[in-house]
N, C-alpha and C positions, 0 to 999 in steps of 0.2 A: 599286629592290630593294636591300636591305642587303647589304654585302659579307659573305661567310661568316665572316670573322674579326672582324667588328664585333659588339659587344654590342647587343642590341635596346634601343631607347629605352624600351620598356615595362619591361624588367628594370632599366635604370638608374633609372627612376622608382621602381620598387619598392624598390630598395636605398636610394635617397635618402630615401624616406618612412620607412623603418625607422631610418636613421641620424638623421634629424630627430627621430623619436620618442624615441630613446635619449638624444639630447642634451637635449631638453626635459625629460625625466623627471629628468635629472641636475640641471638648472638650477632646475626648479620641482617640488619634492617632492610638492606637492599634486596635480600632474598624475598621478603614479603612483597616488595614492589614488583619483583619479577613474577611472582606467583599470580598477582592480580593481572598483570599484562598477559600472561599465558591463558588465564581463565577467560579474559575478555576476547582474546584471539580465537580460542576454541569455540566459544559461544557464537562468534561471528561466522566461523566456518560451518558449524552445524546448522545455523539459520539460513545461510546463503547457498549451501551446496547439499541438496537433498540426497545426491548419490553417495557422498561421503557419509552423511548421517545414516542412510539406509544400510550401508555396508557395515559400519560400526555396530549398528543395532542388531543386524542379523548374525554377526559373529560373537556378540556379547562383549566386544571391546569397549563399548560405550560405558559399561558398568565399571570398568577398571581405569578409565581415562584419568579421573581425578585422583585416583590412588597411586598412580604411577610415579615412582621416584627411583633415581639411582644415586647412590653416594659413592665417594671415592676416599680411600684411606691408604696410607703408606706406612709400612712397618720396617723395622731395622734388622730383626734377627729371625732365624729359623724357628726358635721357640715361640716368638710372638705370632708368626704366621700359623704355626700348627695349632696354637690355642685359639686363634681367631676362627680357624676351620671348625673346631669343636663348638665354639660359641654360635657360629652361624648354623651349624647342624641342628642345634636345639630349635631353631626357627625354620627348619626344613630347607635350608639353603646349602647347595653343593657347589664345588669349584668347577666352573665350566669354561673351557678354553684356556690356552696359554698365549700370552702376548709379550713379545720382546720389544722394548722401547729403546734399546741401545742404538739401533741404526739411526734413530732421530736425535741422538745425543742426550738421551735421558737415562741415567744409570739405574734402571729398575727393570724387573720383569714381573708379570702380573697374571692374575686370573680374575674371573667375575663370579662371586657367590650369588646364586639365585635358586629359585625353585625350578624343577626340571619337567614337571608334568603340566599339561595344559589346564587341568582342573585346579591345580595348586596356584598356577599363575593367575587364574581368574580371581582367586580370593585376594592375592597380593602379589603384584609383579615387582616387588622391591628387589633391587640388586645393589651389590657393593663391589665396585671395581677396586681390587686389592693388590697393591704393589709391594714387592720386597726389594729393599735397597741392595744393590750389588756392591758390597763393601770392597771386594777385590779390585774394583775399578778406581778406588782412591789411590792415586799414584804415589803420594808421599807416605812411606811406611810408618813414620811416627804419627801422622795424622790418622792413618787407617787404624793403628793400634789405639789411639785415643778415642776414635769413634766407636770401636768395638767395646772398649772398656766402659764408656759412657752408657751405651745401650745395655750392656750386661748388668748394670747397676739398677736399672729401672724395672718396675712392674706395672704394666699398662692395664691390668685387670684388678678389680676390687676382690678381696678375699671372699665376699659373699657371692659375687658372680662366678668365681671358680668353684665354690662349693655347690652352687646350683647347676653348673655344667656337669659336675661329677654326679649329682643326684639324678639328672635327666638321663645320663648315660647308664647309670646303675639300674634305675627303675623303669626306664623306657618312656619317661615323660615328666611333666610338671603339673601340679595341681593349680587351681585358680590363684590361690594366694602366692604360691611359688612363682607362677608365671608373671604376676604383677611385680614381684620383687626382682625377678630376672630382667624384665624390661628396664626397670629403674636402675639396676646395678650395671647392666651391660652398656647403658647409655653413657656412663662415666668414662668409658674407654674412648669415646668419640668427642668428648667435650674439649673446648678450647681452653688453653692455659696461658695466662698473661705473663707468667714467670718462666724464664728459660732455666735450663739446668747447667748452663755453661757461662763462662765469662764473656765479656764483649769481644775480647781478642780471640778467644777460641771460636766464637760464633763467626767472626770475620774470616778466620782461616777455613772453616768448614764451608762457608758461603763462597769463598774465592775458588774452592775446588769445584763446587756446583751448588747453586742455591737450593736445589732439592735435597742435597745431602744435609745442609743445615736444617731444613724443615723436618727431616726425619730424626736427626740425632739430638737436636738441641732442646727438646721439650719432654715433659713428663709422660706425654702420651701422644698417640697418632691422631690428633684432631681430624674430624671429618673436614675435607677441604673443599667440597662442593656437594650440593644436593640438587638433583636435576629433575624438573618436571617435564612432561611430554606435551608438545604442542602439535596441533594439526596443520600449522602453516608457519614454518620457521622463518620464512622470508618476511612475513608481516612483523614478527617479533623483532627480527634484526633491524628492520626499518623504524620500528616504533621505540626501540630502546633509548635512543638519544632524546626523543620527545619526553621520556619519563626520567631524564637525568642520568641515564645509564649508558656508559660507553662500551659498545660491543667490540669484539676482536674484528680484524679486518675482513676475514673471509669465513664463510660457513664451511666447516670440515665435512668431508664425505662426498657423495655424488651430487651433481647439479640438480636444480629444480626440474621436476618431471610431472607429467600428468598422473603417472602411477609410481609413487615413491618406492625406492628400494633401500634396503639396509638401514643406514643410520646417518642423519645429518645433525651436526652439533655446532653451537656457537656459545660464546660466554662473554661475561664482562671481566675487565681487568681485576687482578687480585688486589684485595684491600691492603693498604699500608696500616698495620695495627701496632699500637704501642706495646712494648714488652720490657720487662726488667731482667737484666742479666745478674748473675750471682755476685758480681763485684759492684753492683749498684744498689742503692737504697730505695730507688723508686724507678718507675717506668721511664727510661730515657732513651731506650733503643726502639727499633721498629722491625717488623717482619711482615712480609707479604707472601701469603700462600693460599688464603681462602678466597674463592671467587664464585660467581654465579654462572651456571651453565643451563642451556636449554637444548632439548633434542626433539627431532621428528623421526619417528620410526616408520619404515616401509616394509616391503616384502623380504622375507628370508630367502637368500639365494642358495641354489644347489652348488656342488663343486664346479659344475660347468659354468654357472652364472658367476660364481666368485672369481673364476679364472678370467672371464671376460671383463668383469669389473676391475680387477687388479691390472689387467693389461691396459685398459683405457685410462685408468687413473695414473699409472706410471708414464704413459705416453704424454699426458697433459703436463705432468710435473717435470718430465725430462725436457720438454720443450720450453718450460718456464725458466729452467736452469737456475732457480733460486728458491729459497723458502718463501711460500706465499705470505705477503705482508701488506702494509698500507700502500706502498708505492706501486705494487704490481697486482693489486686485488682485481681490478677490472680485466686485465689481460688474463689472469688465471681463470676467472669465471668464464670468459669467452672461450678459452681453450677447453675447459671442462665441457661446456655445452657442445662445442664442435666435435670433440672426440666421442662423447657419449651419445651422439646421434646414431651410432651403430647399435646401441642397446635398445631392443624392442620396448616400446612405451605403452603397451596395453597388457592387461593381466592375461588375456587369452594368448597373446603372442608369446609372453614369457612362459606360459604353461605348455604351449605346443612345442616350444624349443627346449623344454626341460631346464629352464634357467632359474626357476623359483619353486619353492615348496608351497603346497596348497592344502587346505582343509576342505573336505567334501561334505555336503549336506543333501539330504533327500528333499526334493521339492514337493509341493502339494500334488503335482501331477504324478510324481513317483509314488507317493503314498496311496494314491487312488488306483494305481496300476497293480497288476498281479504277475507273479512268477517272472520277475525281471532279474533274478539272481544269476541267470545263465548268460545275461548280456555282458559285454565288455564295458570297462569303465568309460572308454571314449564314446561308445554307443549311448550309454546312459546320460553322459554330459551333453552330447550333441542333440539327443532326443528330448532334452529338457527335464529328465527324470532326476538328475543331480545337478547341483551348482557347485562351483569351486570358488573359494575365497582365499586370497594369499595369506600365508602364515606370517604374523608379525615377527620381525627380527628382534630377538630378545638380548642380543649380545653386543659386542663392541668391535671397533676396527683399529688395529695398531697404529696406522698412519694418522688417523683422526685423533686418537687419544694422545699421541705424541704432539700433534699440532696444538691441541688444547693446552697441554702441559707447557709447551714451549712458549706459546703466546703470553702466558702468565708468568713465566720465569724470566722472560726478556731475551732478546737476541744475544746479549753478552753471555748468557748461560749455555749457549750451544757448545757442545763438546763432541769431538769425533772419537768414538771408541773403536779400536781395531780388534774387536772380539766378536764371537759368534753367540747366538742364543744358546741357553743351557737349560732346556726343559727338564732334563733329568735332575739337575741340581735343585731346581725350583720344586719339583715334585717330591724330592727327598726331604726338603725343608718342610713342605706342606704335610708330609706324612701319608700321602695317597696320590694316585694319578689324577690329573685333571680329566674332565669329561669332554669328549668331542662334540661340539655344539651341532655340527651338521648331522651327526647320528641322531640327536634328539629331535631335530625337525623331521627327519625321515621317519622316525617312529611315530610322531604325532600325525603325520600325513597318512601313514599306513593304518593307524588305529581308526582314523576317520573313514577310510575306505572300507575297512572291515565292518565298522558300525553301520555304514550305509547299506552294505549287502545284507547284513543281519536284519535291518528294518524292512528291506524289500522282500524278504522271505516270509514276513508275517502275513 
């Protein structure tokens, strides 16, 4: 139990999310334009689609829509990852899921730090997709040793941030003044740096190996490389981005457009080309591109059965395309996705009946007015109108989609084929704890809602 004088980790997370958004808007002006476009799109959808507005209102998602953000950060060493885990824990965020991006030619593996309980998510659904560079994939042993040495010499956390993490762990929380200082100091880890820590030639060698390697190794800290708002209609945003002077990536990652969205759809604008100064230069004469804008649309969280069907249909479409989705084959890819995903039920009740998605259950006014319904089955209560089911929103990420976003911003020339397998054990050893199975979290939320409904029906 939290000490009465401690600030709730959920509130610290909410404050940090806002501070991060303010900082990124200042650093990347296009982010501000993107936020305005998403806000306009969301208002349009809520005004024109009463069904969507009603669903968001009844589940409480409407209250978190404007708060919703996910960031992405890439670190280089096990020590950096483990300390990030401690920093995020102060904000009530835990590592959920393991993602291996090497099959798509990106030399990292990742997890997503987020809140894990539905009530905590309601206060702040802030997430950070966190990737660890797999240094063993650098083929040149001299370059690998240089990268390791460069990373070992840096400290990406301020001394005050580290002290406040220690304080929170020792005493079980932070006071109001400590929480304010923590947000301010923790933000420094995610700030952009115009000065590199390597020479121009060293940067060129790192970049030649893989542009993401240069992004992780060549700077004082792991700058946040995107901050993503949630839209209610990503197709509108994709179409409107060029009108606002923003060039989107060729295809929207994830499932195709549906009446009932599932999982996660993502798009982005190209990474900015930003001036940087190398250690052998007196002024900013180099450039680096890593930070970009991303938008997401979230749908229903799928069960293991639903995920297996999703993966099968996605793989079938991509296998038929026989190439990485890009500008030249975007129309064909979209058509293939629609064709293959016609097999996936496109109603919430259809998904529920087939056990493809997780749901949260609510007692209806009819259920509250009735008596002694606790002996009825769940299905009887739903079909009788005593309970209603709303799909649980997907809070996590998709490996193929994440790799697609990374790859579109790194450029086709950065694609590399790694003949290695995922290594969740090594990642969790670096992290200092196991990652949490996201499907288990959805199952727990669904079960809690069922138990709560039956408790209400007994009253």
